[in-house]
C-alpha positions in Angstrom: 56.1 199.0 -100.9 58.1 195.8 -101.3 57.5 192.4 -102.5 58.4 190.1 -105.3 57.7 192.5 -108.1 59.5 191.5 -111.3 58.2 194.1 -113.6 56.9 197.6 -112.7 55.9 199.8 -115.7 55.9 203.5 -115.2 54.1 205.3 -118.0 55.5 208.8 -118.9 54.2 211.3 -121.3 56.4 214.3 -120.5 53.9 215.9 -118.2 54.8 217.0 -114.8 52.2 214.6 -113.4 53.9 211.6 -115.1 57.3 212.6 -113.9 55.9 213.0 -110.3 54.5 209.4 -110.7 58.0 208.3 -111.7 59.5 210.0 -108.7 56.9 208.4 -106.4 57.5 204.9 -107.9 61.2 205.2 -107.4 60.8 206.4 -103.8 58.1 204.0 -102.8 58.5 200.7 -104.7 61.5 198.6 -104.0 62.7 196.0 -106.5 65.7 193.9 -105.8 67.7 194.2 -109.0 69.6 190.9 -108.5 69.1 187.6 -106.7 71.6 187.6 -103.8 72.5 183.9 -104.5 72.7 183.6 -108.2 73.3 187.3 -109.2 70.5 186.9 -111.8 68.3 189.9 -112.5 65.1 189.6 -110.5 63.0 192.6 -111.5 63.0 195.9 -113.2 61.4 199.3 -113.7 60.3 199.9 -117.3 59.8 203.5 -118.3 57.2 203.4 -121.0 56.4 206.2 -123.4 53.7 205.9 -126.1 54.1 208.2 -129.1 51.1 209.1 -131.2 51.2 207.9 -134.9 52.5 210.7 -137.1 49.1 211.2 -138.8 47.4 211.9 -135.5 50.2 214.0 -134.1 50.1 216.3 -137.2 46.5 217.0 -136.6 46.0 217.9 -140.2 46.0 216.4 -143.6 48.7 217.9 -145.8 46.4 217.5 -148.8 44.0 220.0 -147.2 46.6 222.8 -146.9 44.9 225.9 -148.3 47.8 227.3 -150.3 47.6 224.8 -153.2 47.4 221.5 -151.5 50.2 219.0 -151.7 51.8 216.8 -154.3 52.8 213.2 -153.8 56.3 214.4 -153.0 55.2 216.8 -150.2 53.1 214.3 -148.2 56.0 211.9 -147.5 58.3 214.8 -146.6 55.6 216.2 -144.3 55.1 212.8 -142.6 58.9 212.4 -142.3 59.2 215.9 -140.7 56.4 215.1 -138.2 58.0 211.7 -137.4 61.5 213.3 -136.8 59.9 215.9 -134.5 58.1 213.2 -132.5 61.4 211.3 -132.1 63.1 214.4 -130.7 60.2 214.9 -128.3 60.3 211.3 -127.2 64.0 211.4 -126.7 63.7 214.5 -124.6 61.0 212.8 -122.4 63.1 209.7 -122.0 66.2 211.8 -121.2 64.3 213.6 -118.5 63.0 210.3 -117.1 66.4 208.7 -117.1 67.9 211.7 -115.4 65.4 211.3 -112.6 66.3 207.6 -112.3 70.0 208.4 -112.3 69.6 210.9 -109.5 68.0 208.1 -107.4 70.6 205.5 -108.6 67.8 203.5 -110.2 68.5 201.1 -113.0 65.6 201.1 -115.5 64.8 200.0 -119.0 63.0 202.2 -121.5 60.5 201.3 -124.1 58.7 203.4 -126.8 55.6 202.3 -128.5 53.5 204.0 -131.2 49.8 204.2 -131.1 46.9 205.0 -128.9 48.4 205.4 -125.4 45.6 203.8 -123.4 45.6 200.7 -125.6 49.4 200.4 -126.0 49.9 200.8 -122.3 47.5 197.9 -121.6 49.1 195.8 -124.3 52.6 196.4 -122.8 51.3 195.4 -119.4 50.1 192.2 -120.8 53.1 191.5 -123.1 55.7 192.2 -120.3 53.6 190.4 -117.6 53.8 193.5 -115.5 53.1 193.1 -111.8 52.3 196.8 -111.4 51.5 199.9 -113.6 52.2 203.3 -112.2 51.0 206.5 -113.9 50.2 210.1 -113.3 46.8 211.7 -113.6 46.4 215.0 -115.3 43.1 215.6 -113.6 41.3 216.9 -116.6 38.0 218.5 -115.9 34.7 216.8 -117.0 34.6 218.6 -120.4 38.2 217.7 -121.4 37.8 214.2 -120.1 34.6 213.8 -122.2 36.4 214.7 -125.4 39.9 213.4 -124.7 39.1 210.5 -122.5 41.2 209.5 -119.5 44.2 207.3 -120.1 44.6 206.6 -116.4 40.9 205.7 -116.1 41.0 203.4 -119.1 44.1 201.7 -117.8 42.8 201.2 -114.3 39.8 199.4 -115.8 41.6 197.4 -118.5 45.2 196.7 -117.5 45.8 193.1 -116.4 47.7 194.1 -113.2 47.2 196.5 -110.3 47.4 200.2 -111.3 48.6 203.0 -109.0 47.5 206.4 -110.2 49.6 209.2 -108.6 47.6 212.4 -108.4 49.4 215.7 -108.4 49.4 218.0 -105.5 47.6 221.3 -105.9 
């Protein structure tokens, strides 16, 4: 797939499916990195990762801990520990993604956003004026999809650019 794509966003969440989508994008979408005449950058791949807010990632309220609750001092420490853990996970995901890109000699930019993935991905598409969004599909069954929702389904219906959903092979 070639063309005058200036911005291709590949959304990664650390899952095998998202890394397969990244591999697929790098193998099948060609972006000319520089204008042959001026040398100016023409287009880029953007690896996008959306981190959940610390309160959602924790999945619990430290004030509800059964062994005595928490004091005002423990809540900030708890949130800081969750945030530090999320940053380590995010860095590991980006490191894996950039290793894939390096193995294919692809030059990419990375961006991390915090919030609801489906909304933040669509916001990023709009803000970066993306020409294409590539993402993996985890293929949740109907029960999981009902409770968790489908980020790829939401983005395919709300993103302001074409969306390619790379399904895993089974």
